[in-house]
C-alpha positions as CSV (number, residue, x, y, z in Angstrom):
1,X,101.2,99.6,120.7
2,X,104.9,99.6,121.5
3,X,107.9,97.3,121.2
4,X,108.1,94.5,118.8
5,X,104.4,94.6,117.5
6,X,104.6,98.4,117.1
7,X,107.7,98.2,115.0
8,X,106.1,95.5,112.8
9,X,103.1,97.8,112.2
10,X,105.5,100.7,111.4
11,X,107.5,98.6,108.9
12,X,104.5,97.0,107.1
13,X,104.3,99.7,104.4
14,X,108.0,99.1,103.5
15,X,107.5,95.4,103.5
16,X,104.4,95.8,101.2
17,X,106.3,98.0,98.8
18,X,109.2,95.4,98.6
19,X,106.8,92.5,98.2
20,X,105.0,94.2,95.3
21,X,108.3,94.7,93.6
22,X,109.2,91.0,94.1
23,X,105.9,89.5,93.1
24,X,104.5,91.9,90.5
25,X,101.0,91.3,91.9
26,X,99.2,93.1,94.6
27,X,97.3,90.1,95.9
28,X,100.4,87.9,96.1
29,X,102.4,90.8,97.7
30,X,99.8,91.2,100.4
31,X,99.9,87.4,101.1
32,X,103.6,87.5,101.3
33,X,103.6,90.4,103.7
34,X,101.0,88.6,105.8
35,X,103.0,85.4,105.9
36,X,106.2,87.4,106.8
37,X,104.5,89.2,109.7
38,X,102.9,86.0,110.9
39,X,106.3,84.3,110.9
40,X,107.9,87.2,112.6
41,X,105.3,87.1,115.4
42,X,105.6,83.4,115.8
43,X,109.4,83.4,115.9
44,X,110.0,86.8,117.6
45,X,112.1,85.1,120.2
46,X,114.7,84.5,117.5
47,X,115.2,88.2,116.8
48,X,117.7,89.7,119.0
49,X,118.3,93.4,119.1
50,X,121.9,94.3,119.9
51,X,122.1,96.4,123.2
52,X,121.9,100.0,122.3
53,X,120.8,99.3,118.7
54,X,117.8,100.9,117.1
55,X,114.9,98.9,115.6
56,X,115.4,100.5,112.2
57,X,117.4,99.8,109.1
58,X,120.8,98.9,110.5
59,X,122.5,95.6,109.9
60,X,121.2,94.3,113.2
61,X,117.8,96.0,112.9
62,X,114.3,94.6,112.5
63,X,113.9,95.5,108.8
64,X,116.8,93.3,107.5
65,X,115.5,90.4,109.6
66,X,112.0,90.8,108.2
67,X,113.3,91.1,104.6
68,X,115.3,87.9,105.2
69,X,112.1,86.2,106.3
70,X,110.2,87.6,103.3
71,X,113.0,86.4,100.9
72,X,113.0,82.9,102.3
73,X,109.2,82.7,102.1
74,X,109.2,83.9,98.5
75,X,111.9,81.3,97.6
76,X,109.8,78.6,99.3
77,X,106.7,79.6,97.3
78,X,108.6,79.6,94.0
79,X,110.0,76.1,94.8
80,X,106.6,74.8,95.4
81,X,105.2,76.0,92.1
82,X,105.6,73.6,89.2
83,X,104.8,76.3,86.7
84,X,105.4,80.0,87.0
85,X,102.6,81.9,85.4
86,X,103.3,85.4,84.0
87,X,100.7,88.0,84.5
88,X,99.8,91.1,82.5
89,X,98.9,93.1,85.5
90,X,101.4,95.6,86.8
91,X,102.1,96.2,90.5
92,X,100.9,99.4,92.0
93,X,103.7,101.7,93.1
94,X,103.1,104.4,95.7
95,X,105.7,106.8,94.4
96,X,104.3,108.8,91.5
97,X,106.4,109.1,88.3
98,X,105.9,112.1,86.0
99,X,105.6,109.9,82.9
100,X,103.2,107.1,83.2
101,X,104.7,105.4,80.2
102,X,108.1,105.4,81.8
103,X,106.6,103.9,85.0
104,X,104.9,101.1,82.9
105,X,108.2,100.4,81.0
106,X,110.1,100.2,84.3
107,X,107.7,97.8,85.8
108,X,107.6,95.6,82.7
109,X,111.4,95.6,82.6
110,X,111.6,94.8,86.3
111,X,109.2,91.9,85.8
112,X,111.5,90.4,83.0
113,X,114.5,90.2,85.3
114,X,115.4,86.9,86.8
115,X,114.3,86.5,90.4
116,X,117.8,86.6,91.9
117,X,118.7,89.8,90.1
118,X,115.3,91.4,90.8
119,X,115.7,90.7,94.6
120,X,119.2,92.3,94.7
121,X,118.1,95.3,92.6
122,X,115.1,95.9,94.9
123,X,117.0,95.6,98.1
124,X,119.8,97.9,97.0
125,X,117.9,100.4,94.9
126,X,114.4,100.5,96.5
127,X,115.1,99.6,100.1
128,X,118.5,101.3,100.0
129,X,120.3,98.5,101.9
130,X,124.1,98.4,101.7
131,X,125.7,95.6,99.8
132,X,126.6,93.9,103.1
133,X,123.1,94.2,104.4
134,X,121.6,92.8,101.1
135,X,124.1,89.9,101.2
136,X,123.0,89.2,104.7
137,X,119.3,89.3,103.9
138,X,119.8,87.0,100.8
139,X,122.4,84.8,102.5
140,X,124.8,85.2,99.7
141,X,128.4,86.6,99.5
142,X,128.7,90.3,99.1
143,X,130.5,89.9,95.7
144,X,127.5,87.9,94.4
145,X,125.3,90.9,95.4
146,X,127.5,93.3,93.5
147,X,127.7,91.1,90.3
148,X,123.9,90.4,90.3
149,X,123.3,94.1,90.8
150,X,125.6,95.0,87.9
151,X,123.9,92.4,85.7
152,X,120.4,93.6,86.7
153,X,121.3,97.2,86.0
154,X,122.7,96.3,82.6
155,X,119.7,94.2,81.7
156,X,117.4,97.0,82.8
157,X,119.3,99.4,80.5
158,X,119.0,97.0,77.6
159,X,115.3,96.5,78.2
160,X,114.6,100.2,78.6
161,X,116.6,101.1,75.5
162,X,114.4,98.8,73.4
163,X,117.0,96.1,72.9
164,X,115.1,93.5,74.8
165,X,115.3,91.1,71.9
166,X,119.1,91.4,71.7
167,X,121.1,88.6,73.1
168,X,122.8,89.5,76.4
169,X,126.1,88.1,75.3
170,X,126.0,89.5,71.7
171,X,128.4,92.2,72.6
172,X,130.9,89.8,74.1
173,X,130.9,87.7,71.0
174,X,132.2,90.6,68.9
175,X,135.3,91.0,71.1
176,X,138.6,90.0,69.6
177,X,141.7,88.7,71.4
178,X,144.6,91.1,71.2
179,X,148.1,90.2,72.2
């Protein structure tokens, strides 16, 4: 299988990995990937590959377009839900970590991040998109990507240091004005 369909098949594992990070549930992630691939096939005529461009990860590649579709589908599913139910199950991650306790802590901390911060953190850290590509996928300004990423990293540090119960703005309240 070549062309568009072949590239979809080749990118499916990356989509699945990203979806599992977003949803935190293997079944929901598989549904999200299936919906993304279905929509990509249905609207393949909307995707335009720049002449001379490669199908891969570039700003005009297929992966950013698929991640955009996935992000929009995820937002639509969250908007439809009246109640978000937290689950105790952890997503399966293909990359092995030497310390299983650290892996569990990372997954739990990731699950506690707000959806907007988690999306940016996954796109930049896991999928290794540039800030500009992540902004394009999420349809937000590049500065917003950078600020959400900084907040997400700081929150992850706090959660992994065991200070999850601490107020995020507690440090800011102890600052004093100096003339």
